[in-house]
N, CA, C and O of each residue as an XYZ file, in Angstrom:
392
protein
N      23.762      6.761     -1.576
C      22.585      6.882     -0.794
C      22.578      5.747      0.260
O      22.998      4.611      0.043
N      22.057      6.180      1.413
C      22.209      5.152      2.484
C      20.948      4.195      2.282
O      19.971      4.519      1.608
N      21.081      3.012      2.929
C      19.931      2.036      2.968
C      18.677      2.698      3.481
O      17.595      2.595      2.904
N      18.867      3.371      4.572
C      17.733      4.082      5.322
C      17.019      4.994      4.203
O      15.803      4.982      4.008
N      17.860      5.715      3.560
C      17.183      6.700      2.636
C      16.628      6.000      1.470
O      15.627      6.463      0.923
N      17.234      4.835      1.003
C      16.581      4.026     -0.039
C      15.238      3.592      0.284
O      14.303      3.638     -0.515
N      15.157      3.135      1.567
C      13.819      2.527      2.079
C      12.830      3.641      2.164
O      11.690      3.446      1.744
N      13.196      4.882      2.711
C      12.243      5.945      2.713
C      11.823      6.334      1.259
O      10.641      6.593      1.033
N      12.672      6.376      0.363
C      12.309      6.610     -1.017
C      11.423      5.653     -1.610
O      10.414      6.011     -2.217
N      11.749      4.455     -1.465
C      10.855      3.279     -1.970
C       9.489      3.452     -1.313
O       8.503      3.444     -2.049
N       9.338      3.606     -0.001
C       8.045      3.797      0.594
C       7.300      5.000     -0.035
O       6.111      4.908     -0.339
N       8.022      6.131     -0.224
C       7.445      7.296     -0.717
C       6.955      7.079     -2.138
O       5.944      7.681     -2.500
N       7.584      6.273     -2.963
C       7.217      6.130     -4.288
C       5.962      5.217     -4.288
O       4.989      5.458     -5.003
N       6.038      4.130     -3.426
C       4.980      3.213     -3.391
C       3.580      3.931     -3.086
O       2.549      3.636     -3.690
N       3.652      4.867     -2.120
C       2.508      5.643     -1.797
C       2.124      6.543     -2.812
O       0.920      6.642     -3.048
N       3.020      7.290     -3.525
C       2.593      8.221     -4.692
C       2.032      7.447     -5.748
O       1.097      7.938     -6.380
N       2.508      6.177     -6.075
C       1.992      5.449     -7.169
C       0.511      5.155     -6.810
O      -0.309      5.072     -7.724
N       0.152      5.001     -5.580
C      -1.226      4.757     -5.223
C      -1.936      6.027     -4.846
O      -2.874      6.038     -4.049
N      -1.448      7.131     -5.462
C      -2.185      8.394     -5.414
C      -2.328      8.939     -4.000
O      -3.307      9.633     -3.723
N      -1.428      8.664     -3.124
C      -1.490      9.260     -1.794
C      -0.725     10.732     -1.886
O       0.127     11.004     -2.733
N      -1.152     11.538     -0.950
C      -0.610     12.909     -0.999
C       0.707     13.031     -0.415
O       1.106     12.131      0.325
N       1.523     14.172     -0.695
C       2.735     14.319     -0.130
C       2.656     14.528      1.351
O       3.625     14.197      2.034
N       1.644     15.020      1.881
C       1.369     15.122      3.308
C       1.429     13.711      4.027
O       2.120     13.481      5.019
N       0.614     12.806      3.392
C       0.578     11.320      3.883
C       2.021     10.732      3.720
O       2.451      9.973      4.589
N       2.758     11.055      2.658
C       4.025     10.412      2.464
C       4.909     10.961      3.526
O       5.572     10.165      4.190
N       4.990     12.244      3.759
C       5.835     12.797      4.775
C       5.527     12.260      6.107
O       6.468     11.913      6.821
N       4.354     12.155      6.511
C       4.122     11.550      7.824
C       4.582     10.015      7.908
O       5.112      9.589      8.933
N       4.371      9.252      6.854
C       4.871      7.856      6.777
C       6.267      7.789      6.944
O       6.693      6.934      7.720
N       7.137      8.603      6.306
C       8.456      8.490      6.230
C       9.177      9.369      7.143
O      10.403      9.473      7.150
N       8.329     10.039      7.962
C       8.826     10.943      9.071
C       9.737     12.078      8.638
O      10.859     12.276      9.104
N       9.129     12.815      7.683
C      10.065     13.873      7.032
C       9.092     15.099      6.728
O       7.884     14.903      6.861
N       9.502     16.220      6.371
C       8.807     17.370      6.093
C       8.269     17.257      4.663
O       8.977     16.704      3.821
N       7.206     17.685      4.368
C       6.538     17.637      2.964
C       7.529     18.286      2.035
O       7.885     17.677      1.026
N       8.005     19.508      2.318
C       8.946     20.164      1.300
C      10.049     19.381      0.946
O      10.450     19.394     -0.217
N      10.656     18.614      1.915
C      11.666     17.635      1.576
C      11.297     16.499      0.740
O      11.959     16.185     -0.249
N      10.270     15.889      1.115
C       9.731     14.785      0.283
C       9.410     15.165     -1.145
O       9.698     14.394     -2.061
N       8.824     16.324     -1.362
C       8.411     16.842     -2.847
C       9.698     16.973     -3.583
O       9.638     16.862     -4.808
N      10.859     17.192     -3.023
C      12.044     17.378     -3.837
C      12.826     16.072     -4.174
O      13.816     16.153     -4.900
N      12.448     14.950     -3.707
C      13.113     13.745     -3.915
C      13.036     13.302     -5.365
O      14.030     12.792     -5.882
N      11.910     13.469     -6.053
C      11.902     13.172     -7.559
C      12.881     13.848     -8.281
O      13.403     13.290     -9.245
N      13.242     15.120     -7.905
C      14.156     15.968     -8.655
C      15.658     15.684     -8.052
O      16.645     15.786     -8.780
N      15.741     15.370     -6.855
C      17.096     15.155     -6.328
C      17.572     13.838     -6.537
O      18.789     13.671     -6.613
N      16.675     12.725     -6.658
C      17.241     11.446     -7.012
C      16.414     10.933     -8.281
O      15.633      9.987     -8.170
N      16.602     11.538     -9.377
C      15.662     11.229    -10.541
C      15.879      9.773    -11.090
O      14.907      9.107    -11.448
N      17.100      9.307    -11.152
C      17.289      7.894    -11.505
C      16.622      6.751    -10.645
O      15.963      5.823    -11.113
N      16.887      6.959     -9.371
C      16.311      6.082     -8.372
C      14.782      6.233     -8.248
O      14.065      5.242     -8.110
N      14.293      7.485     -8.298
C      12.825      7.747     -8.412
C      12.198      7.105     -9.456
O      11.105      6.571     -9.264
N      12.782      7.079    -10.632
C      12.254      6.473    -11.949
C      12.329      4.957    -11.758
O      11.342      4.287    -12.061
N      13.381      4.396    -11.299
C      13.476      2.904    -11.203
C      12.434      2.416    -10.129
O      11.808      1.377    -10.341
N      12.243      3.126     -9.015
C      11.401      2.668     -7.971
C       9.987      2.911     -8.340
O       9.086      2.216     -7.873
N       9.742      4.017     -9.283
C       8.447      4.167     -9.806
C       8.005      3.040    -10.787
O       6.853      2.607    -10.763
N       8.835      2.633    -11.545
C       8.563      1.643    -12.675
C       8.160      0.364    -11.821
O       7.116     -0.242    -12.063
N       8.997     -0.003    -10.854
C       8.764     -1.311    -10.104
C       7.521     -1.202     -9.288
O       6.761     -2.168     -9.223
N       7.252     -0.032     -8.630
C       5.889      0.226     -7.913
C       4.753      0.086     -8.676
O       3.770     -0.514     -8.239
N       4.795      0.688    -10.015
C       3.680      0.629    -10.884
C       3.481     -0.819    -11.275
O       2.337     -1.272    -11.251
N       4.525     -1.602    -11.643
C       4.396     -2.961    -12.010
C       3.725     -3.781    -10.940
O       2.785     -4.541    -11.173
N       4.296     -3.569     -9.669
C       3.658     -4.387     -8.529
C       2.182     -3.883     -8.379
O       1.321     -4.729     -8.138
N       1.856     -2.675     -8.494
C       0.392     -2.221     -8.244
C      -0.421     -2.842     -9.362
O      -1.589     -3.164     -9.145
N       0.117     -3.017    -10.499
C      -0.675     -3.564    -11.645
C      -0.891     -5.001    -11.325
O      -2.000     -5.527    -11.424
N       0.244     -5.669    -10.917
C      -0.034     -7.195    -10.524
C      -1.012     -7.420     -9.484
O      -1.842     -8.317     -9.628
N      -0.994     -6.622     -8.345
C      -1.895     -6.689     -7.285
C      -3.426     -6.374     -7.744
O      -4.390     -6.958     -7.250
N      -3.520     -5.428     -8.698
C      -4.853     -5.051     -9.101
C      -5.273     -6.274     -9.894
O      -6.399     -6.738     -9.714
N      -4.452     -6.810    -10.740
C      -4.807     -7.921    -11.608
C      -5.173     -9.136    -10.888
O      -6.126     -9.833    -11.235
N      -4.404     -9.406     -9.861
C      -4.743    -10.634     -9.047
C      -6.063    -10.348     -8.263
O      -6.791    -11.320     -8.064
N      -6.420     -9.240     -7.838
C      -7.622     -8.883     -7.053
C      -8.769     -9.159     -8.039
O      -9.733     -9.860     -7.731
N      -8.603     -8.515     -9.360
C      -9.614     -8.673    -10.198
C      -9.969    -10.092    -10.629
O     -11.136    -10.423    -10.839
N      -8.944    -10.913    -10.755
C      -9.075    -12.277    -11.034
C      -9.673    -12.950     -9.879
O     -10.505    -13.812    -10.163
N      -9.444    -12.754     -8.699
C     -10.105    -13.267     -7.590
C     -11.623    -12.934     -7.483
O     -12.425    -13.790     -7.109
N     -11.967    -11.778     -7.792
C     -13.318    -11.225     -7.732
C     -14.175    -11.938     -8.786
O     -15.245    -12.473     -8.495
N     -13.611    -11.922    -10.139
C     -14.230    -12.651    -11.176
C     -14.449    -14.104    -10.981
O     -15.486    -14.660    -11.342
N     -13.324    -14.795    -10.328
C     -13.485    -16.204     -9.975
C     -14.668    -16.447     -9.087
O     -15.483    -17.328     -9.361
N     -14.779    -15.677     -8.020
C     -15.775    -15.765     -7.065
C     -17.183    -15.527     -7.587
O     -18.130    -16.182     -7.149
N     -17.345    -14.465     -8.652
C     -18.526    -14.342     -9.264
C     -18.927    -15.449    -10.247
O     -20.113    -15.705    -10.453
N     -17.916    -16.107    -10.857
C     -18.162    -17.218    -11.756
C     -18.669    -18.395    -11.006
O     -19.273    -19.302    -11.579
N     -18.422    -18.390     -9.677
C     -18.794    -19.549     -8.904
C     -20.171    -19.419     -8.156
O     -20.597    -20.323     -7.436
N     -20.845    -18.228     -8.372
C     -21.981    -18.114     -7.769
C     -23.268    -18.755     -8.341
O     -23.224    -19.121     -9.516
N     -24.208    -18.898     -7.761
C     -25.475    -19.467     -8.402
C     -26.279    -18.650     -9.222
O     -27.146    -19.110     -9.965
N     -25.989    -17.310     -9.098
C     -26.744    -16.283     -9.893
C     -26.274    -16.232    -11.278
O     -25.148    -15.766    -11.449
N     -26.987    -16.656    -12.370
C     -26.607    -16.569    -13.712
C     -26.317    -15.258    -14.179
O     -25.516    -15.158    -15.108
N     -26.894    -14.108    -13.633
C     -26.770    -12.852    -14.088
C     -25.281    -12.369    -13.702
O     -24.654    -11.606    -14.436
N     -24.841    -12.799    -12.670
C     -23.469    -12.644    -12.182
C     -22.401    -13.555    -12.834
O     -21.336    -13.115    -13.267
N     -22.750    -14.803    -12.870
C     -21.960    -15.828    -13.391
C     -21.453    -15.538    -14.892
O     -20.251    -15.487    -15.152
N     -22.457    -15.353    -15.860
C     -22.252    -15.308    -17.247
C     -21.183    -14.214    -17.578
O     -20.167    -14.506    -18.209
N     -21.417    -13.063    -17.176
C     -20.421    -11.963    -17.559
C     -18.946    -12.284    -16.969
O     -17.913    -12.011    -17.581
N     -18.991    -12.892    -15.717
C     -17.693    -13.116    -15.046
C     -16.977    -14.297    -15.812
O     -15.766    -14.232    -16.022
N     -17.757    -15.419    -16.244
C     -17.107    -16.355    -17.062
C     -16.569    -15.811    -18.354
O     -15.477    -16.152    -18.809
N     -17.441    -14.881    -18.972
C     -16.879    -14.292    -20.241
C     -15.515    -13.578    -20.069
O     -14.545    -13.762    -20.805
N     -15.558    -12.770    -19.043
C     -14.357    -11.947    -18.774
C     -13.111    -12.967    -18.474
O     -11.988    -12.714    -18.911
N     -13.366    -14.049    -17.756
C     -12.306    -14.880    -17.381
C     -11.915    -15.741    -18.680
O     -10.757    -16.148    -18.773
N     -12.726    -15.990    -19.549
C     -12.227    -16.640    -20.810
C     -11.376    -15.615    -21.694
O     -10.378    -15.987    -22.311
N     -11.794    -14.432    -21.712
C     -11.089    -13.445    -22.412
C      -9.716    -13.212    -21.807
O      -8.714    -13.028    -22.497
N      -9.727    -13.233    -20.288
C      -8.421    -13.171    -19.647
C      -7.522    -14.207    -19.898
O      -6.316    -13.974    -19.990
N      -8.058    -15.504    -20.037
C      -7.257    -16.697    -20.360
C      -6.652    -16.544    -21.825
O      -5.467    -16.825    -22.004
N      -7.365    -16.148    -22.763
C      -7.008    -15.992    -24.062
C      -5.929    -15.030    -24.282
O      -5.107    -15.233    -25.176
N      -5.865    -13.896    -23.457
C      -4.870    -12.929    -23.516
C      -3.552    -13.593    -22.838
O      -2.449    -13.291    -23.294
N      -3.658    -14.446    -21.812
C      -2.433    -14.996    -21.349
C      -1.722    -15.901    -22.266
O      -0.498    -15.968    -22.379
N      -2.726    -16.694    -23.007
C      -1.987    -17.645    -23.998
C      -1.422    -16.873    -25.244
O      -0.565    -17.443    -25.919
N      -1.812    -15.711    -25.567
C      -1.381    -15.035    -26.730
C      -0.056    -14.196    -26.529
O       0.421    -13.561    -27.470
């Protein structure tokens, strides 16, 4: 597989992991929808490996953003927002330590 194809495949996987349609993927990678839809079957090992990595990255991004939001909420002056945010942050910290 060429580097160009690998990059197209990686971009397609990243988009599909984030629930984008095959039409959107095809536009992004400048290909036909029918061609893009066959990539998981045509390149199963590569597709699986890229999917695993893309899911891990998406989870890490989501986790980081949730942590950022909770931290901001915990710093507000509003006790109704602060208390639940602090509770979730404590629970998050406990999970990191275990």
